[in-house]
N, C-alpha and C positions, 0 to 999 in steps of 0.2 A: 504493500500500500504506500510506503514511503520510499520507494526505490529511487526516485528522482532527487532525493535529498543527499547532501554530502554527509559524511560521517559526523562532523561537528553539529550540523543541524539535527540529525537523528538523535544525537546525544541530548540536545536541548529539548527535543520533543519528548524523549523518555523522562527527562527531569520534570517537564511540565505535566505529564500524565501522573507521575508520582505525587506531585503537589496537588493535583486535582482530586485524586482518589484518597489521599491520606486522611483527611478529616472524617469522611464518612466511614472509612475502614476503622478508625479509632473509635468512633461513636458506636458502630456496630459491635466491635469487640467488647467494649465496656458493657453494653446491654446483654451480650451473650454470657459473659463471665461474671456477672454480678447476680446477687440474689434478688428477691422481690422488691427490695427498697431501691434498687438501681444504683447508678453511679452517684457520687457526691454532686449536688447541684452546682457548687462553686467550680468543680472540675469541668462540668458540662459547659458552663458559661465560658470558661477559659478555652475549652476546645472549640466552641462555636466562634469566639472572636479570633482565635488563632486559625481556625478553619476558613473563615472568610478571607483572612489575609493570604492563606495558602492557596485558596482557589483563585483569588484575584491575581496573585503572582504567577500561578500556573497558566492562567489564561493569557497574561501579558507575554510570558516567555514563549508560549505556543504561537501566539500571533506573529511574533518576530522570527521564530524558528522555521515555520512552514511558509512555503512560497506559493501555494496553490489556494486560490480563494474558495473554490467549491469545497475542497477538503476542510478548510478552516471552518466554513459554515456548518458542515456536517459534524465535525468533531466537537465544536463548541456547543452545538445544539444537543448532541448526545451527552456531553458532560453535565450540562444543566439539567437535562432529563434524569440523569443518573442521581444527581443530588436530591431531586424531589422523590425519586423512586425509593430511595433508602428509608424515607420517613415511614411509609406504611409498613415496611418490613420491620422496622424498630418497634412500631406500635403493636404489630402482630406478635413479636417476641415478648413484649411486656404483657400482653393479654394472656399468652400461653403460660408465662411464669406465674401470673396471678391465678389463673385457673388451676394450675398444678398445685400451687401453695394452698388454695382453698380446699381442694380435694384431699390433700395430705393432712391438713390441720383443722378441718372444720369441727370434728368431734371434740378436740381439745379446746377450741375456741368456744364452742357451745357450753362446754363444762365450766370454763372460766366465767363466761357471761352469766350463766344461770346461778352460779355460786355467789357472784357479786350482787346480782339483782335480788336474790333470796336472803341476802345478808348473812350467808354462812361464812363468807370470807370478807375481810376488809380489803380495801383497795391495795394496800401494801402486800397482803398475802397473795392477792391475784397477780400483782406485778412480779413478785418473786417466782411464782409458779410459771408465769409467762416467760420470764427470763431463763428459767431452767429448761422448760419444755419446748419453747418455740424459737426464742432468741432473735429471729430476724425482725420481729415487730415488738412494740412496746404497749403494754396496757396503759392507756393514757389518762382516761378520765371516766368517772361514773357520775352521771347526771341523774340524781335521784328523782327530781320532779318530773323528768321526761321518761324515766325508766329506760335509759340508754347507757350502754357501755361502749366507749370509744377506744379503739386500738390505733396507734400511730404507726404507719408504715415509714413515712419520711416527712421531714418538715424542717423549716428554719424560720424562726421568729414568728411571723404571722402568715406563712405560706406552707400549709400542711396538707397531707392527705393520708387516708387510712380507711379502716373498715369499722363499722359500728353495728352493734346488736341492739335492736329496738323491739320491744314487745308490741308497741302500738303501730310502728311504721312511720310515725311522725318524726320529722327532723328535730334535732335539739334546738331549743330556743336560744341557748347560749353555749359557748365552749371556750376553752382557754387559748385557742389558737387563732382566733380572728373571725372574720365574717364568713359564714357558711355560704358557699356559692354552688355546691353540688351535693345532692343526696339521692343516690341512685340505687335501686334495689338490685341485688345480685343473686339472692336466694331467700328462702324463708327466714324472716327476721334479720337478715344481713344486708347491709347497705355499704356502698363505697362513698366516702365523703371527701370533700376538698374545701379548704378555706383560702381566703386571700386577705 
């Protein structure tokens, strides 16, 4: 495909392809090799900003390295398409990890939530059990007036998400993590929640 390019130009084309593919490869790898909580949000932000710079640099190098306009148009279009294509793949991976987590741990989660709601356990006892038995999530809050037990998957300051057990199905009126923006049913009595 690049036969008409000199060795030096081919080298620059290879470098540009590496720069174009590197950010999405890193994101993909982090999502594959992390547990349900996913990669650290600060790390993701760093990868995104570094990735934008890497993609921009890769495009600039490629534009100067290749001397055929039609090929430039095709390669640039394909690289942009690839960047957008990786997003649904990452979302699919996250959904798969979440479904696997719920199928593996729902019995323990039900046990924790019902013991908290029936007041057999204090919140601290539930937190200790969760830490010992499940580890990747944290028993976050018991909201007595709403009959809701919240588990935190991941969060920072006022941007959190997790799963919640609710006897009524109603979202919590208040929580310690910020304004509730999403309360979506995932199975009987279980909801995924997000705050901002």
